[in-house]
C-alpha positions as CSV (number, residue, x, y, z in Angstrom):
1,M,0.1,0.0,0.0
2,G,1.1,3.5,-0.7
3,E,1.4,6.3,1.8
4,P,-1.7,7.7,3.3
5,L,-3.1,11.0,1.7
6,A,-1.8,14.0,3.4
7,L,-4.3,16.8,3.7
8,P,-3.5,20.5,4.6
9,V,-3.9,21.3,8.2
10,L,-4.7,24.7,10.0
11,V,-4.5,25.4,13.7
12,Y,-5.7,28.7,15.3
13,I,-4.7,29.9,18.7
14,S,-6.0,32.9,20.6
15,R,-3.9,35.1,22.9
16,R,-5.2,38.1,24.9
17,A,-2.9,41.0,25.3
18,L,-2.3,42.6,28.7
19,P,-3.3,46.2,28.7
20,G,-0.7,48.4,27.0
21,R,1.2,45.2,25.4
22,E,-1.0,45.2,22.4
23,D,1.7,46.3,19.8
24,D,4.2,44.0,21.5
25,L,1.9,41.1,21.1
26,L,1.1,41.9,17.7
27,Q,5.0,41.9,17.0
28,W,5.3,38.7,18.7
29,A,2.5,37.0,16.6
30,D,4.3,38.2,13.5
31,A,7.4,36.6,14.7
32,L,5.6,33.3,15.5
33,C,4.4,33.1,11.9
34,S,7.8,34.0,10.5
35,D,9.3,31.1,12.6
36,A,6.7,28.8,11.2
37,S,7.4,29.9,7.6
38,R,10.9,28.1,7.9
39,F,9.5,24.8,8.6
40,T,9.0,22.0,5.8
41,G,5.4,22.0,4.6
42,Y,4.5,25.6,5.9
43,L,1.6,27.0,3.4
44,G,0.9,30.3,5.2
45,S,-0.2,32.2,8.3
46,S,-2.3,35.0,9.4
47,V,-2.8,37.1,12.4
48,R,-6.3,38.7,13.1
49,T,-7.6,40.8,15.8
50,A,-11.0,39.7,17.3
51,P,-13.5,41.8,19.2
52,D,-12.8,41.7,22.9
53,P,-14.3,44.2,25.5
54,D,-11.4,43.4,27.8
55,G,-8.5,44.4,25.4
56,A,-7.0,43.1,22.3
57,T,-7.2,39.3,21.4
58,F,-5.2,38.1,18.6
59,I,-6.0,35.0,16.7
60,V,-2.9,33.4,15.0
61,G,-3.5,30.8,12.2
62,V,-0.8,28.5,10.9
63,R,-1.3,26.3,7.8
64,F,0.9,23.2,6.9
65,R,0.9,20.7,4.1
66,S,0.1,17.8,6.4
67,A,-0.5,16.9,10.1
68,M,3.1,15.7,10.2
69,N,4.5,19.1,9.2
70,L,2.2,20.8,11.6
71,L,3.3,18.2,14.4
72,A,7.2,19.0,13.6
73,W,6.5,22.6,14.2
74,E,4.3,22.2,17.2
75,K,7.3,20.1,18.8
76,S,9.9,22.4,17.7
77,E,12.3,24.3,20.1
78,Q,11.7,27.5,18.2
79,R,7.9,27.3,18.8
80,H,8.3,26.5,22.4
81,R,11.0,29.4,22.8
82,R,8.7,31.9,21.1
83,L,5.6,30.7,23.1
84,E,7.5,31.5,26.3
85,E,8.5,34.8,25.0
86,G,4.9,35.7,24.6
87,S,3.7,34.6,28.1
88,P,4.6,37.9,29.8
89,L,2.7,39.9,27.2
90,T,-0.7,37.9,27.5
91,A,-3.4,37.4,30.0
92,G,-3.8,33.6,30.3
93,R,-2.6,30.7,28.2
94,P,-2.9,30.1,24.5
95,V,-6.3,28.8,23.5
96,A,-6.8,26.5,20.5
97,I,-10.0,27.2,18.8
98,S,-12.0,25.4,16.1
99,L,-13.2,27.1,12.8
100,Q,-16.7,27.5,14.3
101,E,-15.4,29.2,17.3
102,L,-13.2,31.4,15.1
103,E,-16.4,32.4,13.2
104,A,-18.2,33.1,16.4
105,G,-15.3,35.1,18.0
106,L,-15.1,37.3,14.9
107,A,-18.7,38.0,15.3
108,G,-17.8,39.2,18.8
109,E,-18.9,36.3,20.9
110,P,-15.9,34.1,21.6
111,G,-16.8,30.5,22.7
112,R,-20.5,30.9,21.2
113,I,-21.5,29.5,17.9
114,V,-23.7,32.1,16.0
115,P,-26.7,30.4,14.4
116,K,-27.0,30.9,10.6
117,W,-30.5,32.6,11.0
118,R,-28.9,35.2,13.2
119,T,-26.2,35.9,10.8
120,A,-28.5,36.2,8.0
121,L,-30.7,38.7,10.0
122,M,-27.7,40.7,10.8
123,V,-26.5,40.9,7.2
124,W,-30.0,41.9,6.2
125,L,-30.3,44.5,8.8
126,A,-27.1,46.0,7.5
127,L,-27.8,45.8,3.9
128,F,-31.5,46.8,3.6
129,P,-31.2,50.6,4.5
130,L,-28.4,50.9,2.2
131,A,-30.3,49.1,-0.6
132,L,-33.1,51.3,-0.2
133,L,-30.8,54.5,-0.3
134,S,-28.8,52.9,-3.4
135,G,-32.2,52.4,-5.3
136,A,-33.5,55.8,-4.4
137,V,-30.4,58.0,-4.6
138,L,-27.5,56.3,-6.4
139,L,-29.1,54.3,-9.2
140,P,-31.2,57.1,-10.8
141,W,-28.1,59.3,-10.9
142,L,-26.3,56.5,-12.6
143,A,-29.1,55.7,-15.0
144,A,-27.3,57.5,-18.0
145,L,-24.4,55.1,-17.9
146,P,-24.4,51.9,-20.0
147,W,-25.6,48.6,-18.6
148,P,-24.2,47.0,-16.4
149,L,-22.2,49.9,-14.9
150,P,-25.1,51.3,-12.8
151,T,-25.6,47.8,-11.2
152,A,-21.7,47.2,-10.6
153,I,-21.3,50.8,-9.0
154,S,-24.2,50.6,-6.9
155,T,-23.3,47.1,-5.6
156,L,-19.8,48.0,-5.0
157,A,-20.8,51.1,-3.1
158,T,-23.6,49.0,-0.9
159,V,-21.3,46.2,-0.3
160,A,-18.4,48.4,0.9
161,A,-20.7,50.3,3.1
162,V,-22.1,47.3,4.4
163,I,-18.6,45.7,5.4
164,W,-17.2,48.8,6.8
165,I,-19.9,50.7,8.3
166,T,-23.4,49.2,8.8
167,L,-22.5,45.6,9.7
168,P,-20.1,46.5,12.5
169,L,-22.7,48.8,13.8
170,V,-25.3,45.8,13.8
171,H,-22.8,43.6,15.4
172,R,-22.1,46.3,18.2
173,A,-25.9,46.7,18.7
174,F,-26.5,42.9,19.0
175,R,-23.4,42.7,21.5
176,I,-24.8,45.4,23.7
177,R,-28.4,43.6,23.6
178,I,-26.8,40.2,24.4
179,R,-24.9,41.7,27.3
180,R,-28.0,43.3,29.0
181,H,-29.7,39.9,29.0
């Protein structure tokens, strides 16, 4: 028999910065990713900031070609040394998180899985007022342009506004409501 199929693997950890150490922890996370990039099978990494009312929480993701490549990285002296360097910058220990927990954490509720109906409702609440505004104000102004430019421009403006303005506002409103209950 041949060797088993090696599938890419991805691991995420979450670290909360001590107050005033946010920039240091971000530099540490970048250095951790840089260290991982020197290992066989490394495919990529990312550092994200998750909503956290108690300070900055960073989510570090590292991807390798196989579980064996990841295991070599996880057992390495470089990784253990880097984790020790990060300890004085953080509150608590590193927390491994699943993809579902990552999705929930980025939605502002670490440890809680957000139901799909709630995600759909939040997107609709963020999109609806902008779609009305676009249809009433933007599309008539763009009507002289050849098709499909009016639609392309209005959807570009609407999606950008949803992502950077209204969806964060809706997320914040939902978090405030949840904390009150």
